[in-house]
gemmi code that builds the backbone of each chain (N, CA, C; Angstrom):
import gemmi

chains = {
    "A": [
        ("MET", (42.804, 62.990, 70.499), (42.846, 64.166, 71.378), (42.345, 65.435, 70.678)),
        ("ASN", (42.439, 65.439, 69.341), (42.089, 66.637, 68.586), (40.666, 67.114, 68.840)),
        ("GLU", (39.778, 66.140, 69.056), (38.357, 66.492, 69.139), (37.944, 66.918, 70.549)),
        ("LEU", (38.805, 66.731, 71.508), (38.449, 67.071, 72.886), (38.565, 68.571, 73.130)),
        ("CYS", (37.664, 69.077, 73.978), (37.737, 70.499, 74.325), (38.814, 70.700, 75.397)),
        ("THR", (39.172, 71.952, 75.601), (40.254, 72.255, 76.536), (39.939, 71.760, 77.945)),
        ("ALA", (38.693, 71.946, 78.381), (38.327, 71.511, 79.735), (38.524, 70.004, 79.895)),
        ("ASP", (38.171, 69.244, 78.855), (38.371, 67.792, 78.912), (39.855, 67.452, 78.999)),
        ("LEU", (40.654, 68.178, 78.217), (42.099, 67.915, 78.218), (42.714, 68.226, 79.588)),
        ("VAL", (42.260, 69.305, 80.190), (42.768, 69.660, 81.526), (42.402, 68.557, 82.519)),
        ("ALA", (41.157, 68.072, 82.414), (40.728, 67.009, 83.329), (41.561, 65.746, 83.133)),
        ("LEU", (41.795, 65.384, 81.872), (42.593, 64.183, 81.594), (44.037, 64.354, 82.054)),
        ("ALA", (44.594, 65.515, 81.779), (45.977, 65.761, 82.203), (46.078, 65.700, 83.725)),
        ("GLY", (45.014, 66.147, 84.389), (44.985, 66.075, 85.848), (44.992, 64.647, 86.366)),
        ("GLN", (44.663, 63.718, 85.448), (44.720, 62.287, 85.799), (45.957, 61.637, 85.194)),
        ("ASP", (46.975, 62.453, 84.957), (48.283, 61.984, 84.473), (48.260, 61.475, 83.033)),
        ("ASP", (47.350, 61.987, 82.239), (47.318, 61.575, 80.832), (48.327, 62.401, 80.031)),
        ("ASP", (49.385, 61.740, 79.631), (50.485, 62.419, 78.936), (50.052, 62.976, 77.580)),
        ("ASP", (49.222, 62.232, 76.875), (48.757, 62.698, 75.557), (47.935, 63.977, 75.679)),
        ("ALA", (47.116, 64.035, 76.718), (46.294, 65.235, 76.929), (47.191, 66.448, 77.203)),
        ("TRP", (48.222, 66.226, 77.979), (49.155, 67.323, 78.269), (49.846, 67.809, 76.997)),
        ("ARG", (50.300, 66.861, 76.193), (50.976, 67.242, 74.937), (50.028, 68.030, 74.036)),
        ("GLU", (48.765, 67.638, 74.027), (47.789, 68.360, 73.206), (47.576, 69.783, 73.735)),
        ("LEU", (47.582, 69.931, 75.053), (47.461, 71.280, 75.629), (48.649, 72.147, 75.215)),
        ("VAL", (49.838, 71.570, 75.272), (51.038, 72.321, 74.875), (50.962, 72.666, 73.385)),
        ("ARG", (50.477, 71.707, 72.592), (50.377, 71.952, 71.145), (49.376, 73.079, 70.856)),
        ("ARG", (48.242, 73.046, 71.536), (47.203, 74.044, 71.269), (47.570, 75.440, 71.759)),
        ("HIS", (48.196, 75.497, 72.920), (48.396, 76.799, 73.565), (49.848, 77.257, 73.612)),
        ("GLY", (50.752, 76.437, 73.094), (52.165, 76.792, 73.180), (52.480, 78.126, 72.516)),
        ("ALA", (51.970, 78.329, 71.316), (52.272, 79.574, 70.591), (51.715, 80.788, 71.332)),
        ("LEU", (50.559, 80.613, 71.968), (49.970, 81.725, 72.728), (50.864, 82.098, 73.914)),
        ("VAL", (51.298, 81.080, 74.657), (52.168, 81.337, 75.819), (53.459, 82.011, 75.357)),
        ("TRP", (54.005, 81.510, 74.273), (55.251, 82.063, 73.732), (55.078, 83.531, 73.327)),
        ("SER", (53.892, 83.854, 72.845), (53.669, 85.206, 72.324), (53.714, 86.267, 73.426)),
        ("VAL", (53.474, 85.876, 74.678), (53.433, 86.882, 75.754), (54.812, 87.486, 76.016)),
        ("PRO", (55.824, 86.684, 76.383), (57.143, 87.307, 76.600), (57.720, 87.928, 75.330)),
        ("ARG", (57.399, 87.339, 74.178), (57.911, 87.909, 72.931), (57.239, 89.249, 72.627)),
        ("ALA", (55.961, 89.364, 73.016), (55.260, 90.641, 72.819), (55.874, 91.724, 73.686)),
        ("PHE", (56.487, 91.313, 74.803), (57.160, 92.270, 75.674), (58.652, 92.355, 75.337)),
        ("ARG", (58.993, 91.821, 74.182), (60.341, 91.945, 73.619), (61.428, 91.278, 74.456)),
        ("LEU", (61.080, 90.202, 75.150), (62.123, 89.434, 75.819), (62.904, 88.659, 74.773)),
        ("THR", (64.168, 88.384, 75.076), (64.995, 87.589, 74.174), (64.463, 86.162, 74.122)),
        ("GLU", (64.964, 85.396, 73.161), (64.510, 84.010, 73.047), (64.847, 83.217, 74.308)),
        ("ALA", (66.034, 83.465, 74.868), (66.437, 82.739, 76.081), (65.525, 83.092, 77.249)),
        ("ASP", (65.228, 84.369, 77.413), (64.347, 84.789, 78.505), (62.919, 84.302, 78.265)),
        ("ALA", (62.471, 84.384, 77.014), (61.123, 83.902, 76.691), (61.020, 82.400, 76.966)),
        ("SER", (62.125, 81.687, 76.739), (62.133, 80.248, 77.020), (61.941, 79.992, 78.505)),
        ("ASP", (62.556, 80.821, 79.336), (62.377, 80.682, 80.782), (60.922, 80.927, 81.175)),
        ("VAL", (60.343, 81.968, 80.598), (58.938, 82.281, 80.900), (58.048, 81.120, 80.462)),
        ("PHE", (58.286, 80.633, 79.268), (57.496, 79.519, 78.723), (57.588, 78.314, 79.653)),
        ("GLN", (58.814, 77.986, 80.020), (59.060, 76.834, 80.878), (58.349, 76.984, 82.226)),
        ("ASN", (58.504, 78.145, 82.835), (57.918, 78.360, 84.168), (56.392, 78.378, 84.117)),
        ("THR", (55.845, 78.875, 83.015), (54.382, 78.910, 82.881), (53.810, 77.493, 82.819)),
        ("TRP", (54.432, 76.652, 82.019), (53.924, 75.279, 81.907), (54.187, 74.484, 83.177)),
        ("LEU", (55.296, 74.770, 83.837), (55.555, 74.107, 85.111), (54.486, 74.496, 86.135)),
        ("ALA", (54.114, 75.786, 86.133), (53.067, 76.250, 87.057), (51.752, 75.534, 86.762)),
        ("LEU", (51.458, 75.344, 85.471), (50.223, 74.633, 85.133), (50.297, 73.180, 85.593)),
        ("ALA", (51.444, 72.549, 85.362), (51.592, 71.142, 85.769), (51.362, 70.993, 87.269)),
        ("GLU", (51.788, 71.985, 88.016), (51.655, 71.912, 89.469), (50.255, 72.294, 89.949)),
        ("ASN", (49.481, 72.930, 89.080), (48.160, 73.429, 89.502), (47.009, 72.867, 88.672)),
        ("LEU", (47.261, 71.804, 87.952), (46.247, 71.277, 87.034), (44.905, 71.019, 87.707)),
        ("THR", (44.948, 70.480, 88.891), (43.686, 70.119, 89.549), (43.070, 71.297, 90.286)),
        ("ARG", (43.750, 72.443, 90.233), (43.228, 73.616, 90.948), (42.765, 74.725, 90.004)),
        ("ILE", (42.750, 74.461, 88.706), (42.286, 75.462, 87.749), (40.770, 75.611, 87.901)),
        ("ARG", (40.335, 76.829, 88.205), (38.905, 77.030, 88.487), (38.045, 76.909, 87.246)),
        ("GLU", (38.516, 77.477, 86.139), (37.727, 77.446, 84.903), (38.573, 76.819, 83.799)),
        ("PRO", (38.599, 75.502, 83.735), (39.451, 74.827, 82.744), (39.163, 75.265, 81.310)),
        ("ALA", (37.909, 75.620, 81.051), (37.560, 76.036, 79.689), (38.244, 77.347, 79.317)),
        ("ARG", (38.621, 78.136, 80.334), (39.285, 79.417, 80.088), (40.786, 79.287, 80.333)),
        ("LEU", (41.340, 78.147, 80.002), (42.764, 77.912, 80.271), (43.660, 78.947, 79.589)),
        ("ALA", (43.272, 79.374, 78.388), (44.100, 80.342, 77.661), (44.317, 81.601, 78.496)),
        ("GLY", (43.252, 82.055, 79.158), (43.377, 83.235, 80.003), (44.307, 82.998, 81.179)),
        ("TRP", (44.189, 81.830, 81.777), (45.066, 81.479, 82.908), (46.520, 81.465, 82.441)),
        ("LEU", (46.757, 80.879, 81.295), (48.133, 80.758, 80.793), (48.756, 82.119, 80.491)),
        ("ILE", (48.011, 82.998, 79.838), (48.628, 84.276, 79.481), (48.809, 85.172, 80.705)),
        ("THR", (47.904, 85.022, 81.688), (48.089, 85.776, 82.935), (49.350, 85.301, 83.652)),
        ("THR", (49.530, 83.984, 83.701), (50.718, 83.426, 84.347), (51.976, 83.814, 83.576)),
        ("ALA", (51.900, 83.748, 82.265), (53.066, 84.105, 81.440), (53.436, 85.573, 81.613)),
        ("ARG", (52.433, 86.418, 81.734), (52.732, 87.843, 81.941), (53.390, 88.054, 83.296)),
        ("ARG", (52.864, 87.370, 84.319), (53.452, 87.501, 85.657), (54.922, 87.060, 85.618)),
        ("GLU", (55.183, 85.964, 84.941), (56.569, 85.472, 84.820), (57.428, 86.463, 84.043)),
        ("THR", (56.837, 87.052, 83.024), (57.562, 88.038, 82.214), (57.968, 89.237, 83.060)),
        ("LEU", (57.021, 89.750, 83.835), (57.308, 90.920, 84.665), (58.321, 90.576, 85.750)),
        ("ARG", (58.194, 89.358, 86.301), (59.130, 88.931, 87.343), (60.550, 88.883, 86.787)),
        ("LEU", (60.665, 88.373, 85.592), (61.988, 88.273, 84.965), (62.560, 89.663, 84.681)),
        ("LEU", (61.693, 90.539, 84.194), (62.149, 91.904, 83.917), (62.613, 92.589, 85.201)),
        ("GLU", (61.915, 92.313, 86.283), (62.284, 92.925, 87.554), (63.623, 92.383, 88.035)),
        ("ILE", (63.790, 91.074, 87.909), (65.049, 90.454, 88.334), (66.211, 91.037, 87.548)),
        ("ARG", (65.982, 91.220, 86.282), (67.067, 91.729, 85.434), (67.309, 93.213, 85.645)),
        ("GLY", (66.377, 93.847, 86.342), (66.561, 95.258, 86.621), (66.553, 96.133, 85.389)),
        ("ARG", (65.803, 95.709, 84.406), (65.746, 96.523, 83.202), (64.298, 96.799, 82.804)),
        ("GLU", (63.476, 96.935, 83.810), (62.086, 97.251, 83.527), (62.008, 98.681, 83.010)),
        ("GLU", (61.264, 98.852, 81.957), (61.123, 100.171, 81.358), (59.645, 100.483, 81.174)),
        ("PRO", (59.324, 101.761, 81.103), (57.931, 102.090, 80.783), (57.518, 101.421, 79.476)),
        ("ILE", (56.284, 100.959, 79.435), (55.815, 100.187, 78.281), (56.072, 100.917, 76.970)),
        ("ASP", (55.805, 102.203, 76.955), (55.910, 102.925, 75.688), (57.324, 102.982, 75.146)),
        ("SER", (58.317, 102.793, 76.026), (59.694, 102.898, 75.544), (60.212, 101.581, 74.986)),
        ("TRP", (59.397, 100.498, 75.078), (59.876, 99.206, 74.595), (59.869, 99.121, 73.075)),
        ("TRP", (59.136, 100.010, 72.460), (59.066, 99.940, 71.011), (60.268, 100.604, 70.373)),
        ("HIS", (60.900, 99.916, 69.490), (61.976, 100.499, 68.697), (61.617, 100.309, 67.244)),
        ("ALA", (61.836, 101.315, 66.482), (61.503, 101.227, 65.060), (62.322, 100.112, 64.407)),
        ("PRO", (61.739, 99.408, 63.458), (62.472, 98.329, 62.807), (63.728, 98.862, 62.119)),
        ("ALA", (64.774, 98.086, 62.198), (66.015, 98.488, 61.540), (65.835, 98.417, 60.035)),
        ("SER", (66.573, 99.241, 59.333), (66.436, 99.235, 57.884), (67.108, 97.996, 57.279)),
        ("ASP", (68.160, 97.523, 57.939), (68.797, 96.302, 57.453), (67.955, 95.095, 57.862)),
        ("PRO", (67.901, 94.088, 57.005), (67.122, 92.909, 57.362), (67.738, 92.166, 58.541)),
        ("GLY", (66.929, 91.790, 59.497), (67.408, 91.025, 60.633), (67.192, 89.543, 60.397)),
        ("PRO", (67.500, 88.715, 61.407), (67.315, 87.269, 61.256), (65.877, 86.906, 60.921)),
        ("GLU", (64.947, 87.689, 61.488), (63.541, 87.391, 61.217), (63.226, 87.592, 59.739)),
        ("ASP", (63.821, 88.646, 59.170), (63.579, 88.891, 57.747), (64.132, 87.760, 56.890)),
        ("VAL", (65.333, 87.321, 57.290), (65.980, 86.261, 56.518), (65.162, 84.983, 56.581)),
        ("ALA", (64.533, 84.776, 57.747), (63.773, 83.540, 57.934), (62.509, 83.506, 57.082)),
        ("LEU", (62.078, 84.644, 56.622), (60.845, 84.684, 55.844), (61.092, 84.182, 54.432)),
        ("ALA", (60.314, 83.206, 54.062), (60.577, 82.556, 52.785), (60.043, 83.350, 51.600)),
        ("GLY", (58.840, 83.855, 51.694), (58.221, 84.446, 50.516), (58.029, 85.935, 50.623)),
        ("ASP", (57.815, 86.566, 49.487), (57.589, 88.008, 49.462), (56.351, 88.394, 50.266)),
        ("ARG", (55.324, 87.558, 50.169), (54.080, 87.868, 50.876), (54.317, 87.921, 52.382)),
        ("SER", (55.040, 86.925, 52.900), (55.324, 86.905, 54.332), (56.197, 88.088, 54.732)),
        ("THR", (57.167, 88.393, 53.886), (58.047, 89.530, 54.179), (57.241, 90.819, 54.263)),
        ("THR", (56.354, 90.996, 53.299), (55.535, 92.206, 53.272), (54.618, 92.271, 54.488)),
        ("LEU", (53.994, 91.137, 54.817), (53.092, 91.116, 55.962), (53.857, 91.407, 57.244)),
        ("TRP", (55.069, 90.864, 57.363), (55.866, 91.116, 58.569), (56.204, 92.601, 58.684)),
        ("ARG", (56.500, 93.220, 57.543), (56.800, 94.662, 57.580), (55.562, 95.459, 57.989)),
        ("VAL", (54.425, 95.052, 57.463), (53.180, 95.737, 57.827), (52.923, 95.594, 59.325)),
        ("PHE", (53.062, 94.380, 59.818), (52.811, 94.117, 61.237), (53.814, 94.876, 62.113)),
        ("SER", (55.079, 94.862, 61.721), (56.114, 95.538, 62.512), (55.906, 97.048, 62.551)),
        ("GLY", (55.186, 97.567, 61.576), (54.939, 99.000, 61.529), (53.782, 99.457, 62.404)),
        ("LEU", (53.047, 98.496, 62.967), (51.951, 98.866, 63.865), (52.506, 99.346, 65.201)),
        ("SER", (51.678, 100.019, 65.974), (52.118, 100.467, 67.298), (52.420, 99.247, 68.167)),
        ("GLU", (53.238, 99.479, 69.163), (53.598, 98.386, 70.071), (52.352, 97.782, 70.718)),
        ("ARG", (51.428, 98.654, 71.091), (50.207, 98.196, 71.742), (49.394, 97.284, 70.815)),
        ("CYS", (49.276, 97.708, 69.558), (48.526, 96.889, 68.596), (49.242, 95.562, 68.349)),
        ("GLN", (50.558, 95.609, 68.239), (51.288, 94.360, 68.007), (51.050, 93.371, 69.141)),
        ("ARG", (51.105, 93.857, 70.366), (50.903, 92.972, 71.521), (49.508, 92.340, 71.478)),
        ("MET", (48.517, 93.190, 71.259), (47.146, 92.694, 71.267), (46.903, 91.707, 70.125)),
        ("LEU", (47.395, 92.048, 68.940), (47.145, 91.183, 67.786), (47.907, 89.864, 67.882)),
        ("ARG", (49.068, 89.880, 68.514), (49.783, 88.618, 68.746), (48.914, 87.664, 69.555)),
        ("LEU", (48.321, 88.185, 70.611), (47.472, 87.342, 71.465), (46.241, 86.872, 70.701)),
        ("LEU", (45.597, 87.798, 70.009), (44.364, 87.454, 69.301), (44.619, 86.477, 68.156)),
        ("ALA", (45.768, 86.614, 67.518), (46.067, 85.717, 66.396), (46.146, 84.270, 66.879)),
        ("HIS", (46.729, 84.080, 68.053), (46.893, 82.718, 68.557), (45.676, 82.234, 69.334)),
        ("SER", (44.851, 83.138, 69.792), (43.676, 82.734, 70.569), (42.576, 83.781, 70.416)),
        ("PRO", (41.849, 83.734, 69.281), (40.841, 84.766, 68.982), (39.701, 84.825, 69.989)),
        ("ASP", (39.528, 83.777, 70.790), (38.401, 83.738, 71.719), (38.692, 84.363, 73.075)),
        ("LEU", (39.860, 84.944, 73.236), (40.181, 85.579, 74.513), (39.168, 86.681, 74.817)),
        ("THR", (38.760, 86.787, 76.079), (37.845, 87.861, 76.458), (38.650, 89.146, 76.671)),
        ("TYR", (37.938, 90.254, 76.708), (38.624, 91.524, 76.945), (39.294, 91.540, 78.320)),
        ("THR", (38.646, 90.901, 79.270), (39.241, 90.837, 80.617), (40.570, 90.083, 80.575)),
        ("GLU", (40.597, 88.976, 79.836), (41.828, 88.186, 79.739), (42.920, 88.965, 79.011)),
        ("ILE", (42.526, 89.641, 77.940), (43.510, 90.447, 77.203), (44.043, 91.562, 78.090)),
        ("ALA", (43.133, 92.201, 78.827), (43.540, 93.309, 79.703), (44.538, 92.832, 80.745)),
        ("ARG", (44.269, 91.661, 81.325), (45.190, 91.114, 82.320), (46.555, 90.840, 81.713)),
        ("ALA", (46.543, 90.258, 80.530), (47.811, 89.889, 79.891), (48.620, 91.117, 79.503)),
        ("LEU", (47.937, 92.169, 79.123), (48.648, 93.359, 78.663), (48.856, 94.379, 79.781)),
        ("GLY", (48.254, 94.110, 80.947), (48.390, 95.055, 82.044), (47.648, 96.350, 81.774)),
        ("GLU", (46.508, 96.231, 81.091), (45.720, 97.419, 80.771), (44.340, 97.319, 81.405)),
        ("ARG", (43.618, 98.426, 81.388), (42.232, 98.397, 81.847), (41.345, 97.854, 80.742)),
        ("THR", (40.237, 97.284, 81.162), (39.306, 96.714, 80.183), (38.608, 97.801, 79.381)),
        ("ASN", (38.478, 98.988, 79.988), (37.810, 100.095, 79.294), (38.446, 100.344, 77.934)),
        ("ASN", (37.633, 100.500, 76.949), (38.082, 100.858, 75.599), (38.888, 99.776, 74.888)),
        ("LEU", (39.030, 98.620, 75.517), (39.815, 97.578, 74.872), (39.142, 97.108, 73.581)),
        ("GLY", (37.806, 97.101, 73.599), (37.075, 96.700, 72.406), (37.334, 97.636, 71.243)),
        ("SER", (37.324, 98.930, 71.528), (37.571, 99.891, 70.445), (39.032, 99.836, 69.999)),
        ("THR", (39.931, 99.585, 70.951), (41.350, 99.449, 70.580), (41.546, 98.245, 69.662)),
        ("ARG", (40.888, 97.137, 70.015), (40.975, 95.929, 69.194), (40.488, 96.221, 67.778)),
        ("SER", (39.319, 96.871, 67.693), (38.762, 97.184, 66.374), (39.694, 98.108, 65.595)),
        ("ARG", (40.249, 99.085, 66.291), (41.128, 100.043, 65.611), (42.403, 99.346, 65.111)),
        ("CYS", (42.986, 98.489, 65.937), (44.214, 97.784, 65.533), (43.949, 96.896, 64.319)),
        ("LEU", (42.824, 96.188, 64.366), (42.482, 95.326, 63.233), (42.226, 96.156, 61.973)),
        ("ALA", (41.567, 97.301, 62.154), (41.272, 98.151, 60.999), (42.559, 98.692, 60.379)),
        ("VAL", (43.494, 99.097, 61.217), (44.770, 99.618, 60.695), (45.515, 98.507, 59.960)),
        ("LEU", (45.547, 97.321, 60.579), (46.236, 96.201, 59.933), (45.596, 95.894, 58.588)),
        ("ARG", (44.269, 95.835, 58.575), (43.564, 95.529, 57.334), (43.842, 96.595, 56.266)),
        ("ARG", (43.782, 97.861, 56.687), (44.010, 98.953, 55.730), (45.414, 98.873, 55.132)),
        ("ARG", (46.383, 98.588, 55.963), (47.765, 98.529, 55.465), (48.007, 97.279, 54.620)),
        ("MET", (47.307, 96.192, 54.981), (47.417, 94.992, 54.141), (46.795, 95.244, 52.780)),
        ("LEU", (45.689, 95.969, 52.774), (45.054, 96.341, 51.501), (46.009, 97.191, 50.666)),
        ("ALA", (46.603, 98.177, 51.323), (47.508, 99.088, 50.608), (48.714, 98.347, 50.054)),
        ("ALA", (49.129, 97.305, 50.765), (50.301, 96.538, 50.330), (49.932, 95.458, 49.322)),
        ("GLY", (48.634, 95.360, 49.018), (48.193, 94.366, 48.036), (48.138, 92.955, 48.581)),
        ("LEU", (48.097, 92.828, 49.909), (48.093, 91.496, 50.517), (46.697, 90.882, 50.568)),
        ("ILE", (45.695, 91.716, 50.594), (44.319, 91.227, 50.630), (43.475, 92.055, 49.674)),
        ("GLU", (42.280, 91.521, 49.385), (41.346, 92.270, 48.567), (40.289, 92.904, 49.465)),
        ("GLU", (39.559, 93.807, 48.909), (38.611, 94.611, 49.684), (37.636, 93.762, 50.490)),
        ("ALA", (37.209, 92.627, 49.922), (36.154, 91.840, 50.569), (36.659, 91.040, 51.764)),
        ("VAL", (37.975, 90.878, 51.883), (38.510, 90.007, 52.930), (38.449, 90.701, 54.276)),
        ("TRP", (38.090, 89.913, 55.313), (38.092, 90.484, 56.673), (38.580, 89.466, 57.661)),
    ],
    "B": [
        ("MET", (38.640, 84.660, 61.550), (38.943, 85.876, 60.799), (40.192, 85.637, 59.947)),
        ("VAL", (40.059, 85.892, 58.660), (41.124, 85.561, 57.717), (42.439, 86.256, 58.080)),
        ("ILE", (42.332, 87.535, 58.448), (43.544, 88.307, 58.738), (44.284, 87.739, 59.946)),
        ("LEU", (43.545, 87.404, 60.984), (44.186, 86.854, 62.179), (44.778, 85.477, 61.906)),
        ("ASP", (44.096, 84.689, 61.072), (44.643, 83.379, 60.707), (45.985, 83.544, 60.008)),
        ("GLU", (46.029, 84.485, 59.088), (47.268, 84.697, 58.343), (48.365, 85.243, 59.260)),
        ("LEU", (47.966, 86.095, 60.180), (48.932, 86.639, 61.139), (49.489, 85.525, 62.029)),
        ("ALA", (48.629, 84.620, 62.451), (49.093, 83.497, 63.274), (50.094, 82.651, 62.504)),
        ("ARG", (49.809, 82.398, 61.235), (50.740, 81.615, 60.413), (52.077, 82.340, 60.297)),
        ("LEU", (52.004, 83.644, 60.095), (53.238, 84.435, 59.964), (54.069, 84.370, 61.247)),
        ("LEU", (53.406, 84.574, 62.377), (54.129, 84.577, 63.646), (54.744, 83.205, 63.925)),
        ("ASN", (54.033, 82.152, 63.580), (54.595, 80.810, 63.763), (55.794, 80.574, 62.858)),
        ("GLN", (55.801, 81.261, 61.727), (56.908, 81.116, 60.780), (58.104, 81.962, 61.215)),
        ("VAL", (57.826, 83.180, 61.638), (58.899, 84.129, 61.969), (59.465, 83.877, 63.359)),
        ("ASP", (58.586, 83.540, 64.281), (58.999, 83.440, 65.684), (58.408, 82.179, 66.309)),
        ("PRO", (58.818, 81.012, 65.823), (58.219, 79.768, 66.326), (58.703, 79.436, 67.739)),
        ("VAL", (57.913, 78.647, 68.441), (58.361, 78.161, 69.745), (59.469, 77.145, 69.495)),
        ("PRO", (60.653, 77.343, 70.071), (61.748, 76.390, 69.842), (61.368, 74.981, 70.301)),
        ("ALA", (61.789, 73.991, 69.528), (61.429, 72.595, 69.847), (61.932, 72.195, 71.228)),
        ("VAL", (63.108, 72.686, 71.609), (63.674, 72.294, 72.906), (62.823, 72.834, 74.052)),
        ("VAL", (62.193, 73.968, 73.816), (61.351, 74.570, 74.844), (60.049, 73.776, 74.998)),
        ("ILE", (59.528, 73.312, 73.863), (58.337, 72.466, 73.919), (58.664, 71.162, 74.650)),
        ("ALA", (59.823, 70.603, 74.343), (60.239, 69.367, 75.020), (60.333, 69.591, 76.524)),
        ("ALA", (60.818, 70.755, 76.920), (60.938, 71.058, 78.350), (59.562, 71.154, 79.005)),
        ("ALA", (58.605, 71.727, 78.277), (57.244, 71.837, 78.814), (56.635, 70.452, 79.004)),
        ("GLU", (56.918, 69.557, 78.077), (56.417, 68.188, 78.223), (57.100, 67.490, 79.389)),
        ("ALA", (58.380, 67.762, 79.570), (59.116, 67.158, 80.687), (58.581, 67.660, 82.022)),
        ("ALA", (58.175, 68.912, 82.057), (57.652, 69.484, 83.299), (56.442, 68.695, 83.780)),
        ("PHE", (55.651, 68.200, 82.842), (54.473, 67.413, 83.214), (54.873, 66.016, 83.687)),
        ("ARG", (55.748, 65.386, 82.925), (56.121, 64.002, 83.249), (56.812, 63.892, 84.598)),
        ("THR", (57.509, 64.935, 84.993), (58.329, 64.836, 86.200), (57.744, 65.572, 87.391)),
        ("ARG", (56.579, 66.170, 87.232), (56.060, 66.971, 88.330), (55.800, 66.088, 89.557)),
        ("GLY", (56.133, 66.617, 90.697), (55.952, 65.866, 91.929), (57.090, 64.916, 92.238)),
        ("ARG", (57.948, 64.702, 91.260), (59.058, 63.781, 91.482), (60.403, 64.456, 91.384)),
        ("ILE", (60.398, 65.749, 91.159), (61.667, 66.468, 91.089), (61.621, 67.661, 92.023)),
        ("ALA", (62.778, 68.084, 92.434), (62.831, 69.234, 93.337), (62.563, 70.515, 92.566)),
        ("GLU", (63.105, 70.610, 91.403), (62.929, 71.832, 90.627), (63.295, 71.589, 89.168)),
        ("VAL", (62.744, 72.422, 88.349), (63.137, 72.419, 86.943), (63.937, 73.687, 86.724)),
        ("VAL", (65.143, 73.531, 86.276), (66.046, 74.666, 86.193), (66.213, 75.100, 84.749)),
        ("PRO", (65.578, 76.201, 84.375), (65.779, 76.700, 83.017), (67.163, 77.318, 82.881)),
        ("ARG", (67.840, 77.003, 81.833), (69.165, 77.563, 81.615), (69.077, 78.615, 80.541)),
        ("ARG", (69.539, 79.799, 80.863), (69.346, 80.916, 79.965), (70.192, 80.827, 78.715)),
        ("SER", (71.102, 79.870, 78.689), (71.872, 79.689, 77.467), (70.940, 79.311, 76.319)),
        ("GLY", (69.760, 78.818, 76.677), (68.743, 78.626, 75.663), (68.615, 77.224, 75.124)),
        ("ASP", (69.635, 76.423, 75.180), (69.583, 75.151, 74.484), (69.065, 73.992, 75.323)),
        ("VAL", (69.409, 73.990, 76.579), (69.124, 72.806, 77.377), (68.427, 73.201, 78.666)),
        ("PHE", (67.437, 72.449, 79.047), (66.809, 72.631, 80.345), (67.187, 71.447, 81.205)),
        ("ALA", (67.781, 71.707, 82.346), (68.220, 70.616, 83.213), (67.153, 70.317, 84.252)),
        ("LEU", (66.898, 69.065, 84.484), (65.942, 68.647, 85.509), (66.722, 68.157, 86.705)),
        ("SER", (66.456, 68.757, 87.862), (67.164, 68.366, 89.070), (66.353, 67.300, 89.800)),
        ("GLN", (66.938, 66.178, 89.993), (66.244, 65.087, 90.657), (66.155, 65.318, 92.153)),
        ("ALA", (65.017, 65.032, 92.728), (64.875, 65.217, 94.171), (65.641, 64.106, 94.894)),
    ],
}
model = gemmi.Model(1)
for chain_id, residues in chains.items():
    chain = gemmi.Chain(chain_id)
    for i, (resn, *xyz) in enumerate(residues, 1):
        res = gemmi.Residue()
        res.name, res.seqid = resn, gemmi.SeqId(i, " ")
        for name, pos in zip(("N", "CA", "C"), xyz):
            atom = gemmi.Atom()
            atom.name, atom.element = name, gemmi.Element(name[0])
            atom.pos, atom.b_iso = gemmi.Position(*pos), 0.0
            res.add_atom(atom)
        chain.add_residue(res)
    model.add_chain(chain)
structure = gemmi.Structure()
structure.add_model(model)
structure.setup_entities()
């Protein structure tokens, strides 16, 4: 299954191929997970979003218009589920208010980090703006996403998304350099 | 891109998809069309499948 492209996997899964479905979940699971987590949903709520997104795909496998662009379909669906959940919970907030500065005490995520390098990188990443964190989470798991797909997932306009992407990457790179995580030549 | 690769590894380490959630996604495929609904439980640990 490793060598098959996404469109082939979607076609096979549409014919009830269990292995193809598992490969789709393996390839895109982290991307789907990153959407509710980027919007700071709890693990339990993110699990609901994840579950509902894959269930929606299972029910619509034969109706996906562009199987090759499955990643875009998944993150759009995951975002819709995320917003629906936020609405149900009645705790929808303006996007800019979702960011909270990292606590000075180490949280569970810090404890989970095994090495100094990972700890440092997590601190660098956590120090980025909420907008950059959201975008980079998506790009890290699926670098081939188009600006239109990213815009849909983040609920933003496509305008200036390219420059925002470049700026977020540049800030991350600069801070990684400053923290000694990478050398000048790395990009 | 090296930076994005490393970021992906970090995110998978810090905030991995729980195994039970992946299992539920696989179950959603195996049971589609044969169940009335898949009921996610917010307690986080178990997803119950309701038989039609």
